[in-house]
MIROBA-158460 format. One record per residue (C-alpha): residue in three letters; x, z, y. Coordinates in steps of 0.1 Angstrom, whole numbers, padded with zeros to 4 digits, always signed. Example, Ala and Ser with C-alpha at 12.3 -4.5 7.8 and 13.67 -1.06 7.14 Angstrom:
2
ALA+0123+0078-0045/SER+0137+0071-0011/
***
This chain:
833
UNK+0138-0932-0789/UNK+0155-0940-0761/UNK+0162-0913-0739/UNK+0154-0911-0701/UNK+0191-0902-0691/UNK+0204-0934-0714/UNK+0177-0957-0690/UNK+0188-0941-0660/UNK+0224-0951-0664/UNK+0217-0986-0677/UNK+0195-0991-0647/UNK+0221-0982-0619/UNK+0246-1008-0641/UNK+0267-0972-0659/UNK+0278-0977-0698/UNK+0293-0951-0714/UNK+0328-0967-0716/UNK+0337-0998-0708/UNK+0357-1010-0674/UNK+0374-0974-0670/UNK+0353-0978-0636/UNK+0331-0946-0625/UNK+0297-0955-0605/UNK+0280-0935-0579/UNK+0248-0935-0603/UNK+0272-0923-0635/UNK+0284-0895-0613/UNK+0249-0885-0602/UNK+0237-0889-0638/UNK+0268-0863-0651/UNK+0257-0844-0626/UNK+0221-0839-0637/UNK+0228-0844-0675/UNK+0226-0807-0681/UNK+0194-0805-0661/UNK+0178-0831-0676/UNK+0188-0823-0710/UNK+0177-0785-0708/UNK+0142-0795-0696/UNK+0110-0790-0720/UNK+0104-0825-0742/UNK+0077-0842-0729/UNK+0048-0846-0752/UNK+0045-0878-0779/UNK+0019-0899-0766/UNK+0011-0937-0767/UNK+0026-0957-0741/UNK+0045-0924-0728/UNK+0077-0941-0728/UNK+0071-0970-0716/UNK+0049-0960-0686/UNK+0074-0936-0678/UNK+0096-0947-0644/UNK+0124-0929-0627/UNK+0120-0925-0592/UNK+0154-0927-0570/UNK+0165-0889-0554/UNK+0161-0892-0521/UNK+0196-0888-0502/UNK+0180-0863-0473/UNK+0162-0860-0438/UNK+0172-0881-0416/UNK+0184-0871-0375/UNK+0151-0881-0359/UNK+0135-0856-0387/UNK+0158-0829-0385/UNK+0150-0832-0343/UNK+0116-0830-0349/UNK+0115-0800-0378/UNK+0137-0781-0351/UNK+0114-0794-0320/UNK+0087-0783-0344/UNK+0099-0747-0353/UNK+0111-0739-0316/UNK+0073-0750-0300/UNK+0060-0728-0324/UNK+0080-0700-0320/UNK+0080-0701-0287/UNK+0038-0704-0288/UNK+0039-0672-0308/UNK+0062-0653-0283/UNK+0040-0668-0255/UNK+0006-0654-0275/UNK+0023-0620-0281/UNK+0035-0614-0245/UNK+0000-0630-0233/UNK-0020-0604-0258/UNK+0004-0572-0246/UNK-0005-0579-0210/UNK-0040-0583-0220/UNK-0036-0551-0240/UNK-0023-0532-0206/UNK-0046-0549-0187/UNK-0076-0538-0209/UNK-0062-0503-0212/UNK-0057-0498-0173/UNK-0095-0509-0170/UNK-0110-0485-0193/UNK-0082-0460-0175/UNK-0104-0472-0141/UNK-0134-0475-0155/UNK-0130-0434-0171/UNK-0115-0422-0141/UNK-0144-0437-0116/UNK-0168-0423-0143/UNK-0149-0392-0140/UNK-0150-0388-0099/UNK-0182-0399-0098/UNK-0190-0370-0125/UNK-0170-0349-0100/UNK-0189-0361-0071/UNK-0221-0355-0086/UNK-0214-0324-0100/UNK-0195-0309-0065/UNK-0231-0321-0049/UNK-0249-0300-0073/UNK-0227-0268-0069/UNK-0232-0273-0035/UNK-0265-0273-0034/UNK-0268-0244-0062/UNK-0245-0226-0038/UNK-0268-0229-0009/UNK-0297-0221-0026/UNK-0279-0192-0038/UNK-0271-0180+0001/UNK-0306-0190+0012/UNK-0317-0163-0015/UNK-0289-0139-0011/UNK-0303-0141+0031/UNK-0337-0138+0020/UNK-0330-0108-0004/UNK-0306-0092+0019/UNK-0331-0096+0051/UNK-0360-0078+0029/UNK-0336-0056+0019/UNK-0328-0041+0050/UNK-0364-0046+0063/UNK-0375-0026+0036/UNK-0346+0001+0031/UNK-0365+0032+0047/UNK-0392+0027+0026/UNK-0370+0024-0003/UNK-0352+0052+0003/UNK-0387+0072-0003/UNK-0393+0051-0035/UNK-0381+0054-0069/UNK-0349+0029-0070/UNK-0325+0016-0093/UNK-0287+0012-0089/UNK-0268-0013-0112/UNK-0233-0005-0108/UNK-0209-0031-0113/UNK-0174-0019-0113/UNK-0153-0054-0121/UNK-0123-0059-0112/UNK-0123-0098-0104/UNK-0090-0110-0098/UNK-0072-0137-0099/UNK-0062-0150-0137/UNK-0023-0146-0132/UNK-0030-0110-0115/UNK-0049-0101-0146/UNK-0023-0110-0169/UNK+0001-0081-0157/UNK-0021-0057-0159/UNK-0018-0031-0188/UNK-0052-0017-0201/UNK-0074-0043-0183/UNK-0105-0033-0194/UNK-0101-0001-0196/UNK-0095+0002-0159/UNK-0128-0016-0155/UNK-0148+0016-0166/UNK-0126+0034-0145/UNK-0152+0043-0118/UNK-0181+0059-0146/UNK-0184+0090-0123/UNK-0203+0066-0104/UNK-0231+0077-0128/UNK-0240+0108-0107/UNK-0251+0092-0081/UNK-0280+0101-0095/UNK-0282+0135-0080/UNK-0311+0120-0058/UNK-0336+0129-0076/UNK-0350+0095-0064/UNK-0321+0071-0078/UNK-0316+0061-0116/UNK-0283+0042-0125/UNK-0271+0017-0147/UNK-0237+0014-0152/UNK-0223-0020-0170/UNK-0192-0009-0191/UNK-0170-0035-0208/UNK-0170-0019-0236/UNK-0194+0007-0260/UNK-0185+0044-0245/UNK-0174+0072-0271/UNK-0206+0091-0281/UNK-0187+0123-0270/UNK-0177+0114-0237/UNK-0215+0102-0233/UNK-0229+0135-0244/UNK-0197+0153-0223/UNK-0211+0138-0194/UNK-0249+0145-0204/UNK-0246+0183-0209/UNK-0230+0184-0175/UNK-0261+0166-0163/UNK-0287+0189-0181/UNK-0269+0219-0170/UNK-0278+0208-0131/UNK-0313+0204-0137/UNK-0315+0166-0154/UNK-0339+0173-0182/UNK-0336+0140-0198/UNK-0302+0122-0185/UNK-0310+0090-0212/UNK-0338+0083-0190/UNK-0318+0085-0159/UNK-0288+0065-0169/UNK-0285+0037-0188/UNK-0254+0018-0202/UNK-0254-0019-0209/UNK-0222-0037-0224/UNK-0220-0074-0221/UNK-0222-0086-0256/UNK-0196-0118-0253/UNK-0169-0096-0232/UNK-0151-0105-0266/UNK-0143-0141-0254/UNK-0108-0134-0238/UNK-0090-0104-0234/UNK-0087-0108-0193/UNK-0125-0117-0192/UNK-0136-0098-0156/UNK-0169-0078-0160/UNK-0190-0099-0142/UNK-0177-0132-0157/UNK-0187-0116-0188/UNK-0224-0097-0179/UNK-0230-0141-0167/UNK-0220-0150-0202/UNK-0242-0128-0217/UNK-0280-0138-0220/UNK-0287-0106-0237/UNK-0271-0082-0211/UNK-0286-0098-0180/UNK-0321-0095-0204/UNK-0320-0061-0206/UNK-0309-0053-0171/UNK-0339-0074-0161/UNK-0364-0057-0180/UNK-0345-0023-0169/UNK-0351-0028-0129/UNK-0387-0049-0136/UNK-0412-0036-0109/UNK-0388-0013-0093/UNK-0367-0017-0063/UNK-0334-0022-0073/UNK-0300-0037-0057/UNK-0262-0045-0077/UNK-0235-0017-0066/UNK-0204-0036-0069/UNK-0168-0033-0064/UNK-0152-0062-0045/UNK-0171-0089-0038/UNK-0164-0127-0052/UNK-0182-0155-0056/UNK-0187-0142-0093/UNK-0205-0112-0077/UNK-0232-0135-0057/UNK-0237-0150-0091/UNK-0244-0118-0105/UNK-0266-0114-0076/UNK-0287-0146-0079/UNK-0292-0146-0121/UNK-0304-0111-0111/UNK-0325-0117-0085/UNK-0313-0083-0067/UNK-0295-0078-0035/UNK-0260-0067-0035/UNK-0250-0032-0015/UNK-0217-0045-0004/UNK-0202-0079+0013/UNK-0218-0108+0018/UNK-0207-0145+0010/UNK-0202-0148+0048/UNK-0177-0118+0054/UNK-0160-0119+0017/UNK-0123-0134+0034/UNK-0131-0105+0060/UNK-0129-0076+0041/UNK-0107-0089+0008/UNK-0076-0089+0027/UNK-0053-0063+0041/UNK-0043-0091+0070/UNK-0079-0085+0086/UNK-0072-0045+0086/UNK-0055-0055+0117/UNK-0083-0075+0133/UNK-0112-0050+0120/UNK-0092-0020+0140/UNK-0086-0038+0171/UNK-0125-0045+0171/UNK-0134-0008+0167/UNK-0107+0004+0194/UNK-0088+0022+0168/UNK-0049+0033+0170/UNK-0022+0011+0155/UNK+0014+0011+0146/UNK+0033-0027+0146/UNK+0020-0045+0127/UNK+0024-0086+0115/UNK-0003-0101+0092/UNK-0011-0136+0077/UNK+0024-0138+0064/UNK+0026-0168+0041/UNK+0064-0183+0037/UNK+0096-0161+0030/UNK+0113-0175+0064/UNK+0087-0165+0082/UNK+0085-0128+0065/UNK+0119-0122+0074/UNK+0117-0139+0110/UNK+0088-0113+0113/UNK+0110-0081+0098/UNK+0137-0095+0123/UNK+0115-0096+0152/UNK+0100-0061+0145/UNK+0132-0043+0139/UNK+0149-0058+0171/UNK+0118-0047+0189/UNK+0112-0012+0182/UNK+0147+0003+0168/UNK+0131+0035+0163/UNK+0117+0025+0134/UNK+0132+0037+0105/UNK+0110+0028+0076/UNK+0090-0001+0069/UNK+0063-0010+0045/UNK+0052-0042+0028/UNK+0019-0050+0016/UNK+0007-0077-0005/UNK-0028-0088+0007/UNK-0052-0084-0024/UNK-0031-0055-0041/UNK-0048-0020-0045/UNK-0032+0013-0046/UNK+0003+0010-0048/UNK+0008-0024-0070/UNK+0019-0041-0044/UNK+0037-0016-0015/UNK+0074-0022-0010/UNK+0094-0004+0013/UNK+0126-0004+0029/UNK+0146+0023+0052/UNK+0169+0000+0074/UNK+0187+0025+0092/UNK+0207+0031+0062/UNK+0220-0005+0064/UNK+0250-0001+0086/UNK+0251-0040+0094/UNK+0218-0040+0104/UNK+0216-0015+0129/UNK+0248-0026+0139/UNK+0231-0063+0145/UNK+0204-0043+0158/UNK+0225-0030+0186/UNK+0242-0059+0191/UNK+0209-0075+0197/UNK+0197-0048+0221/UNK+0229-0049+0241/UNK+0224-0091+0246/UNK+0185-0084+0255/UNK+0196-0058+0280/UNK+0221-0078+0298/UNK+0195-0106+0302/UNK+0170-0088+0311/UNK+0193-0074+0338/UNK+0204-0105+0352/UNK+0164-0118+0352/UNK+0158-0091+0374/UNK+0156-0055+0354/UNK+0117-0059+0348/UNK+0099-0050+0321/UNK+0080-0070+0292/UNK+0048-0062+0309/UNK+0062-0081+0344/UNK+0049-0073+0377/UNK+0039-0035+0388/UNK+0026-0020+0359/UNK+0063-0010+0350/UNK+0059+0025+0373/UNK+0020+0032+0354/UNK+0035+0025+0320/UNK+0066+0047+0329/UNK+0046+0074+0337/UNK+0024+0068+0299/UNK+0051+0064+0275/UNK+0021+0062+0250/UNK+0008+0024+0266/UNK+0044+0014+0262/UNK+0039+0015+0223/UNK+0005+0003+0227/UNK+0017-0026+0248/UNK+0046-0039+0226/UNK+0026-0032+0193/UNK-0001-0056+0207/UNK+0025-0083+0207/UNK+0038-0106+0184/UNK+0071-0096+0170/UNK+0082-0135+0160/UNK+0089-0146+0196/UNK+0119-0119+0193/UNK+0134-0139+0167/UNK+0158-0158+0193/UNK+0178-0127+0195/UNK+0170-0118+0165/UNK+0193-0142+0144/UNK+0225-0117+0132/UNK+0196-0095+0120/UNK+0174-0115+0099/UNK+0206-0131+0083/UNK+0216-0092+0074/UNK+0179-0087+0067/UNK+0181-0119+0041/UNK+0210-0106+0027/UNK+0202-0070+0019/UNK+0166-0067+0016/UNK+0160-0082-0018/UNK+0193-0054-0028/UNK+0175-0023-0010/UNK+0140-0030-0012/UNK+0123-0002-0033/UNK+0093-0012-0051/UNK+0063+0014-0061/UNK+0055-0002-0092/UNK+0085-0018-0109/UNK+0058-0026-0141/UNK+0044-0049-0121/UNK+0066-0063-0100/UNK+0101-0058-0116/UNK+0123-0074-0090/UNK+0116-0079-0052/UNK+0122-0119-0059/UNK+0087-0111-0079/UNK+0074-0094-0054/UNK+0084-0120-0026/UNK+0072-0150-0047/UNK+0036-0133-0054/UNK+0033-0118-0013/UNK+0043-0154-0002/UNK+0012-0169-0024/UNK-0015-0147-0015/UNK-0001-0133+0019/UNK+0014-0101+0031/UNK+0016-0078+0059/UNK+0047-0058+0075/UNK+0039-0021+0088/UNK+0058+0004+0107/UNK+0064+0042+0089/UNK+0058+0068+0118/UNK+0089+0093+0116/UNK+0076+0129+0110/UNK+0043+0120+0091/UNK+0018+0147+0086/UNK-0005+0139+0062/UNK-0021+0105+0047/UNK-0057+0106+0050/UNK-0088+0086+0048/UNK-0123+0085+0055/UNK-0151+0074+0035/UNK-0184+0060+0045/UNK-0216+0043+0036/UNK-0232+0017+0052/UNK-0273+0009+0049/UNK-0287-0020+0051/UNK-0304-0012+0081/UNK-0269-0007+0096/UNK-0269+0029+0098/UNK-0233+0048+0091/UNK-0231+0080+0073/UNK-0196+0097+0067/UNK-0195+0106+0031/UNK-0163+0126+0032/UNK-0125+0125+0039/UNK-0094+0128+0018/UNK-0058+0135+0017/UNK-0034+0116-0004/UNK-0008+0139-0026/UNK+0021+0113-0034/UNK+0050+0117-0062/UNK+0069+0096-0044/UNK+0067+0073-0010/UNK+0033+0057-0006/UNK+0025+0064-0044/UNK-0007+0084-0050/UNK-0010+0111-0077/UNK-0039+0131-0064/UNK-0061+0136-0037/UNK-0076+0168-0019/UNK-0113+0166-0006/UNK-0116+0173+0022/UNK-0078+0166+0040/UNK-0061+0197+0045/UNK-0041+0184+0076/UNK-0056+0162+0103/UNK-0086+0166+0127/UNK-0118+0162+0111/UNK-0133+0152+0145/UNK-0109+0122+0148/UNK-0114+0113+0117/UNK-0154+0110+0116/UNK-0151+0092+0145/UNK-0126+0068+0129/UNK-0149+0063+0101/UNK-0183+0060+0125/UNK-0167+0034+0147/UNK-0154+0015+0117/UNK-0187+0017+0101/UNK-0200+0001+0127/UNK-0176-0031+0133/UNK-0182-0035+0096/UNK-0220-0037+0102/UNK-0219-0060+0133/UNK-0198-0079+0109/UNK-0231-0081+0082/UNK-0212-0058+0055/UNK-0233-0036+0034/UNK-0221-0007+0010/UNK-0193+0012+0010/UNK-0160+0017+0029/UNK-0128+0035+0033/UNK-0103+0038+0058/UNK-0066+0050+0056/UNK-0052+0070+0084/UNK-0019+0088+0088/UNK-0010+0115+0113/UNK+0022+0120+0125/UNK+0040+0139+0154/UNK+0030+0125+0186/UNK+0067+0111+0197/UNK+0056+0106+0236/UNK+0040+0144+0238/UNK+0050+0153+0274/UNK+0041+0195+0277/UNK+0038+0183+0319/UNK+0003+0159+0308/UNK-0013+0191+0295/UNK-0023+0213+0328/UNK-0028+0173+0340/UNK-0054+0170+0316/UNK-0074+0205+0319/UNK-0078+0195+0355/UNK-0113+0188+0371/UNK-0113+0148+0376/UNK-0122+0143+0411/UNK-0153+0124+0418/UNK-0148+0090+0432/UNK-0181+0079+0449/UNK-0219+0093+0450/UNK-0230+0103+0419/UNK-0197+0108+0400/UNK-0217+0105+0369/UNK-0223+0067+0377/UNK-0198+0046+0353/UNK-0177+0025+0377/UNK-0149-0001+0372/UNK-0118+0012+0387/UNK-0107-0019+0399/UNK-0139-0025+0422/UNK-0135+0012+0442/UNK-0122-0003+0473/UNK-0160-0021+0476/UNK-0175+0014+0468/UNK-0191+0012+0504/UNK-0206-0019+0497/UNK-0221-0009+0463/UNK-0255+0006+0480/UNK-0271-0002+0511/UNK-0278+0034+0520/UNK-0252+0052+0544/UNK-0224+0069+0535/UNK-0228+0105+0535/UNK-0201+0129+0550/UNK-0187+0155+0530/UNK-0209+0182+0551/UNK-0238+0168+0543/UNK-0238+0165+0505/UNK-0266+0189+0500/UNK-0293+0166+0517/UNK-0313+0148+0498/UNK-0315+0108+0508/UNK-0345+0091+0518/UNK-0359+0074+0495/UNK-0380+0048+0514/UNK-0344+0035+0526/UNK-0334+0023+0492/UNK-0357-0010+0482/UNK-0379-0009+0450/UNK-0354-0030+0433/UNK-0325-0003+0434/UNK-0346+0030+0435/UNK-0344+0029+0395/UNK-0307+0026+0397/UNK-0306+0054+0419/UNK-0329+0075+0401/UNK-0306+0073+0372/UNK-0275+0078+0394/UNK-0290+0113+0405/UNK-0296+0121+0369/UNK-0263+0118+0357/UNK-0247+0135+0386/UNK-0271+0164+0373/UNK-0260+0162+0337/UNK-0232+0192+0327/UNK-0198+0174+0321/UNK-0193+0157+0289/UNK-0176+0181+0265/UNK-0155+0155+0247/UNK-0138+0145+0280/UNK-0110+0164+0267/UNK-0118+0165+0228/UNK-0092+0156+0206/UNK-0110+0125+0196/UNK-0099+0111+0233/UNK-0066+0128+0232/UNK-0057+0111+0198/UNK-0076+0080+0201/UNK-0076+0073+0234/UNK-0101+0059+0259/UNK-0108+0020+0262/UNK-0084+0002+0272/UNK-0060+0030+0265/UNK-0062+0028+0228/UNK-0036+0057+0212/UNK-0029+0091+0220/UNK-0017+0106+0248/UNK+0011+0122+0260/UNK-0007+0157+0261/UNK-0015+0153+0225/UNK+0007+0170+0199/UNK+0000+0146+0172/UNK-0010+0109+0170/UNK-0028+0087+0141/UNK-0026+0052+0134/UNK-0052+0033+0110/UNK-0032+0016+0085/UNK-0057-0002+0061/UNK-0093-0008+0054/UNK-0110-0013+0020/UNK-0146-0024+0025/UNK-0156-0016-0013/UNK-0164+0018-0033/UNK-0126+0031-0038/UNK-0115+0056-0066/UNK-0112+0079-0040/UNK-0146+0078-0028/UNK-0164+0072-0062/UNK-0147+0107-0069/UNK-0171+0120-0040/UNK-0202+0118-0062/UNK-0195+0142-0096/UNK-0178+0166-0072/UNK-0209+0171-0049/UNK-0233+0171-0085/UNK-0212+0195-0106/UNK-0201+0216-0079/UNK-0233+0214-0057/UNK-0216+0207-0028/UNK-0226+0192+0006/UNK-0210+0180+0034/UNK-0210+0199+0064/UNK-0210+0171+0092/UNK-0199+0199+0117/UNK-0164+0212+0103/UNK-0161+0186+0073/UNK-0157+0211+0048/UNK-0176+0209+0014/UNK-0201+0236+0011/UNK-0221+0251-0014/UNK-0263+0241-0014/UNK-0289+0268-0015/UNK-0290+0263-0050/UNK-0257+0276-0056/UNK-0259+0306-0034/UNK-0273+0327-0059/UNK-0248+0321-0086/UNK-0218+0327-0062/UNK-0231+0358-0049/UNK-0216+0381-0072/UNK-0176+0385-0063/UNK-0182+0368-0029/UNK-0161+0382+0000/UNK-0174+0395+0033/UNK-0171+0367+0050/UNK-0204+0346+0033/UNK-0198+0312+0051/UNK-0159+0315+0038/UNK-0171+0319+0001/UNK-0193+0290+0001/UNK-0167+0267+0008/UNK-0151+0245-0020/UNK-0123+0224-0022/UNK-0115+0197-0050/UNK-0082+0184-0061/UNK-0088+0148-0078/UNK-0058+0131-0099/UNK-0057+0099-0102/UNK-0058+0075-0133/UNK-0027+0086-0154/UNK-0015+0078-0187/UNK-0006+0107-0211/UNK+0016+0093-0240/UNK+0003+0110-0274/UNK-0032+0110-0263/UNK-0039+0078-0284/UNK-0031+0102-0315/UNK-0058+0124-0305/UNK-0101+0120-0312/UNK-0124+0132-0281/UNK-0135+0159-0301/UNK-0102+0172-0308/UNK-0089+0167-0271/UNK-0124+0186-0258/UNK-0119+0217-0280/UNK-0078+0219-0270/UNK-0084+0214-0233/UNK-0110+0242-0235/UNK-0087+0269-0254/UNK-0062+0262-0227/UNK-0085+0269-0202/UNK-0097+0234-0191/UNK-0130+0240-0183/UNK-0155+0244-0156/UNK-0177+0275-0145/UNK-0210+0262-0138/UNK-0220+0299-0121/UNK-0191+0304-0098/UNK-0189+0262-0093/UNK-0149+0267-0100/UNK-0130+0249-0127/UNK-0117+0215-0141/UNK-0140+0187-0156/UNK-0130+0151-0169/UNK-0138+0123-0145/UNK-0126+0096-0169/UNK-0115+0097-0204/UNK-0100+0073-0227/UNK-0082+0082-0256/UNK-0077+0047-0270/UNK-0054+0036-0242/UNK-0038+0069-0232/UNK-0058+0072-0199/UNK-0075+0101-0183/UNK-0084+0118-0149/UNK-0090+0152-0137/UNK-0115+0171-0112/UNK-0104+0207-0100/UNK-0127+0228-0078/UNK-0117+0260-0062/UNK-0117+0283-0034/UNK-0089+0273-0020/UNK-0061+0240-0019/UNK-0033+0262-0033/UNK-0060+0272-0063/UNK-0068+0239-0067/UNK-0035+0228-0070/UNK-0023+0253-0094/UNK-0053+0249-0117/UNK-0048+0211-0116/UNK-0011+0215-0131/UNK-0027+0240-0155/UNK-0044+0214-0166/UNK-0025+0186-0168/UNK+0004+0208-0184/UNK-0021+0216-0213/UNK-0034+0183-0220/UNK+0006+0168-0223/UNK+0011+0202-0242/UNK-0019+0189-0269/UNK-0003+0152-0265/UNK+0029+0164-0274/UNK+0015+0187-0303/UNK-0004+0155-0318/UNK+0031+0130-0318/UNK+0054+0158-0336/UNK+0025+0173-0354/UNK+0042+0209-0349/UNK+0019+0234-0328/UNK+0036+0249-0293/UNK+0057+0216-0290/UNK+0069+0208-0255/UNK+0080+0179-0240/UNK+0106+0179-0215/UNK+0093+0166-0179/UNK+0115+0144-0163/UNK+0111+0131-0128/UNK+0101+0096-0125/UNK+0134+0084-0109/UNK+0152+0096-0136/UNK+0132+0071-0162/UNK+0138+0041-0171/UNK+0117+0012-0151/UNK+0084+0015-0171/UNK+0071-0013-0190/UNK+0040+0001-0179/UNK+0022-0004-0147/UNK+0001+0027-0148/UNK+0010+0057-0136/UNK+0024+0083-0159/UNK+0011+0121-0165/UNK+0051+0131-0150/UNK+0040+0115-0119/UNK+0011+0131-0116/UNK+0033+0168-0121/UNK+0060+0160-0100/UNK+0034+0152-0072/UNK+0016+0188-0081/UNK+0052+0205-0081/UNK+0058+0194-0044/UNK+0024+0204-0030/UNK+0028+0241-0045/UNK+0063+0236-0027/UNK+0057+0231+0003/UNK+0031+0264+0002/UNK+0058+0286-0006/UNK+0076+0274+0021/UNK+0050+0276+0042/UNK+0042+0313+0031/UNK+0078+0319+0037/UNK+0079+0309+0072/
***
């Protein structure tokens, strides 16, 4: 048959050969020939050839079609882009709406939560107020009944502070000596510990109690460990107790049906929650006075309220510029003060202390002299008067102590205009020359200043010729009664770093310390504080001492009016004739008895009281050491007739480590405080045991002294077991003689963290120092022997300043040895002189 290609050629007028003319059809036919030939053959069907028709090939789209297609393409892409943009906008709007909705829901939840927490806090405060009111009203009956003390010595600090305290969990059990509070037969103790105490340690304390008459020690004191203390490594004891329902349930069961209260360490909102959870009152500060007792800046206010002497003291510093401005003002205003002490508000012991001796900085001394020269010229140009102004200059010149008291009460920052050069010099040299008392906690002054400006700090003057750094410890009962528990004196390894403490103080005045404790206790009781408190007092030589005033102080005062015992305001003496309607009495008629008929009935009681006061003997404390050292209001401070003076430098409204050491001392040594002398004397029960080798003076033979070391770290102690340590200590003479009431005991021991604390009791302070030094040396030898494995190994003792800055912030055993050597050297020099 005929092929489709041939028919296509015929239809387009093309032939295979003639004419030599090539048409368009022939050209296209030649182009598609191969394609058509290669196509598959169509099936041979009837009529297929006749019905097959060729369709001419389209020449392509026209321009209009092309424009339409382009427009369609562009419009479709534009609509897609616009839809994508709209979708993205809707997506962003949806996300924003969801974010707003979630934020609003969170804000509502936060508001509701805050409202609920505020309601719970208000209920807790109301419940706490009710508990404390009942506690105060029933305190007299509670003292006569069996009662339970729940001791929680929790170190509730901020999280950032806890991260830099080594052996934090072990230190929360440092006041294990609280268990000796059961020396009162009507008092039982529950001690909350952060971890299980070793059985050997508990047996050690139980044996001491049994030897002192406690028949069943486990029945008198219990140790409760919260089961969820492992939640975090830096969990405070109070927080762990709140998270431990089993421990709370056990404490509730132990105190059910009995008089009980909580004895905390530092009172915070966590302790208040524990009080609400246990429904027990706190033997400590309440929610209204927590801020008053938790800051060193408030110590100045408390001392002023108690009318106690303080030195130059700037508080509430929260900025670096304010720090250097205040320090420059103090240095300019008190150029005779050489050393200045810096304290972080909420730190304890010597962790947050730093000091500087400005007399050793030549640039600062020159700037101070220049500022004083400029101030002198300006004062002379203005009239040459004193800062007090008026006619008080002559009186202040006669009493130099009044000048120091007045200057100490003024704000030193006001002198900043004259201290620009001093401030620049201090800003330059203080970071380089300041001495940090604990480089394990703060490696440099920059780190210390950053923490100080975050929580606040104070600047205090350090007097020259310091005699002793003492402390008086008081107990404030819920009914407002204040009891002095005892006094102590710090033994330092380096300036302001306490390594041990004497009980009682060896240098200072007991009457002055007792008066300081009672005054401060009454002020704290007036603020609503209940519990324990310690006041730090420093004694020094009075720089204003004048021997000429000694004779004047002994002179009998001249009566100023009739009935000289009646208190009169000196400012009103010019109206003395108008104070009573009775006629004036001449000097020769003093023996006459005035007619009571001449007095009105309203004045008869006043007249009788005046006559009774006149007949009373003179007050023996008029010229006592208390009035001479502390002064009489409004002249607070040492009198020029006193050889010594004192300043209150700190107030701790909590149970300090020194105060807690009084409990094992009084229990183990059978001692009680003599309120007349301040000494610790043996009780009548211990008199028979001590009469074997008693000297002639029996009263002095009953006096005991104690020396307690601060908790220190002994490297190598962790390689020893408790049993091996007790045996090694006993072989080296570290033991206690229960018959003669002299010897050494452990007040704290944790071999896992290499921590220990010793208490020594003897008849003299010198013997206590020697006994404690031998005990510390024995522990150091035992630790060295366990580390080296050789018997008799003795490590080389180096002074702390010769060592590299320690990574640990704990006190080292070498620090204790250095402090004891300094004390022994002082007594040797004293005996030679």
